[in-house]
LOLOVO-221167 format. One record per residue (C-alpha): residue in one letter; chain; z, y, x. Coordinates in steps of 0.05 Angstrom, whole numbers. Each point is the difference from the previous one (the first is absolute). Example, Ala and Ser with C-alpha at 12.3 -4.5 7.8 and 13.67 -1.06 7.14 Angstrom:
LOLOVO-221167
+---------+--------+--------+--------+--------+
! residuo ! cadena !      Z !      Y !      X !
+---------+--------+--------+--------+--------+
!       A !      A !    156 !    -90 !    246 !
!       S !      A !    -13 !     69 !     27 !
+---------+--------+--------+--------+--------+
END
This chain:
LOLOVO-221167
+---------+--------+--------+--------+--------+
! residuo ! cadena !      Z !      Y !      X !
+---------+--------+--------+--------+--------+
!       M !      A !     -2 !     -2 !      1 !
!       R !      A !     -5 !     70 !     16 !
!       E !      A !     57 !     35 !     32 !
!       E !      A !     -7 !     65 !    -41 !
!       I !      A !      9 !    -36 !    -69 !
!       L !      A !     65 !    -40 !     34 !
!       K !      A !     32 !     62 !     21 !
!       A !      A !    -10 !     35 !    -68 !
!       V !      A !     32 !    -49 !    -39 !
!       A !      A !     56 !    -12 !     51 !
!       Q !      A !     10 !     70 !     23 !
!       P !      A !      3 !     49 !    -72 !
!       P !      A !    -22 !     74 !     10 !
!       K !      A !     62 !     39 !     10 !
!       V !      A !     16 !     76 !      3 !
!       L !      A !     52 !     11 !     56 !
!       W !      A !     34 !    -69 !     -4 !
!       A !      A !     -9 !      1 !    -80 !
!       P !      A !    -43 !    -33 !    -38 !
!       M !      A !    -60 !     42 !    -19 !
!       V !      A !     -3 !      4 !    -79 !
!       P !      A !     76 !     10 !     -6 !
!       A !      A !      3 !     52 !     50 !
!       I !      A !    -62 !     35 !    -31 !
!       I !      A !     30 !     -1 !    -71 !
!       N !      A !     71 !     28 !     38 !
!       L !      A !    -37 !     59 !     21 !
!       G !      A !    -35 !      7 !    -56 !
!       I !      A !     57 !     14 !    -52 !
!       Q !      A !     47 !     35 !     53 !
!       F !      A !    -42 !     58 !     19 !
!       P !      A !    -21 !     18 !    -70 !
!       M !      A !     66 !     -1 !    -10 !
!       M !      A !     27 !     38 !     49 !
!       F !      A !    -55 !     54 !     -2 !
!       M !      A !     15 !      7 !    -79 !
!       A !      A !     78 !      0 !     20 !
!       M !      A !    -12 !     58 !     56 !
!       G !      A !    -54 !     40 !    -49 !
!       V !      A !     55 !     -1 !    -64 !
!       A !      A !     67 !    -10 !     26 !
!       D !      A !     -3 !     29 !     74 !
!       V !      A !     20 !    -57 !     29 !
!       N !      A !      7 !    -13 !     72 !
!       P !      A !    -49 !    -52 !     28 !
!       L !      A !     38 !    -32 !     49 !
!       F !      A !     34 !    -32 !    -51 !
!       F !      A !    -56 !    -37 !    -25 !
!       I !      A !    -26 !    -17 !     72 !
!       F !      A !     64 !    -38 !      5 !
!       L !      A !    -18 !    -42 !    -67 !
!       I !      A !    -64 !    -11 !     27 !
!       L !      A !     31 !    -28 !     63 !
!       A !      A !     51 !    -44 !    -30 !
!       G !      A !    -51 !    -23 !    -57 !
!       H !      A !    -52 !    -18 !     58 !
!       I !      A !     51 !    -35 !     47 !
!       A !      A !     22 !    -47 !    -65 !
!       L !      A !    -74 !    -14 !    -15 !
!       V !      A !      1 !    -18 !     81 !
!       F !      A !     64 !    -46 !    -24 !
!       A !      A !    -42 !    -28 !    -47 !
!       G !      A !    -67 !    -12 !     34 !
!       L !      A !     46 !    -41 !     56 !
!       K !      A !     25 !    -46 !    -56 !
!       E !      A !    -73 !      0 !    -33 !
!       P !      A !    -52 !     23 !     43 !
!       H !      A !    -58 !    -14 !    -51 !
!       L !      A !     36 !     50 !    -45 !
!       S !      A !    -70 !     34 !    -14 !
!       Q !      A !    -36 !    -57 !    -28 !
!       M !      A !     58 !    -17 !    -47 !
!       L !      A !     -2 !     66 !    -30 !
!       R !      A !    -77 !     -5 !     -9 !
!       G !      A !      4 !    -67 !    -22 !
!       Y !      A !     52 !     28 !    -55 !
!       G !      A !    -46 !     51 !    -18 !
!       Q !      A !    -56 !    -52 !    -14 !
!       T !      A !     44 !    -50 !    -53 !
!       Y !      A !     40 !     50 !    -34 !
!       I !      A !    -68 !     17 !    -39 !
!       K !      A !      5 !    -32 !    -78 !
!       T !      A !    -52 !    -52 !    -11 !
!       T !      A !    -26 !    -28 !    -68 !
!       N !      A !     16 !    -70 !     -8 !
!       L !      A !    -55 !    -54 !    -21 !
!       Y !      A !     50 !    -38 !    -33 !
!       P !      A !     58 !     18 !    -44 !
!       V !      A !     65 !     -6 !     46 !
!       K !      A !     58 !     34 !     17 !
!       G !      A !      2 !     54 !     54 !
!       S !      A !    -62 !     15 !     45 !
!       K !      A !    -44 !    -49 !     39 !
!       F !      A !    -45 !     15 !     56 !
!       E !      A !    -68 !    -19 !    -41 !
!       P !      A !    -55 !     45 !     -8 !
+---------+--------+--------+--------+--------+
END
């Protein structure tokens, strides 16, 4: 097999040692909150920098425990889609 494929599977992408997708979600939520708080309530941005760092450190530790956290989030997003069942049964089944 090609080395690139094995490396991509064995070593998922990371941003500063945290899984990529949760780190981007963390920044995507906390930066707008920081700017809104600075504009509306005149909050010191240093407070939010500490929160961003604390969240990123928590993601680093979560990434150490489960390195494929990004893929798990992507898979959860795909399985959360409501499906229509071909046969009348209780619950949702993975059928087209």
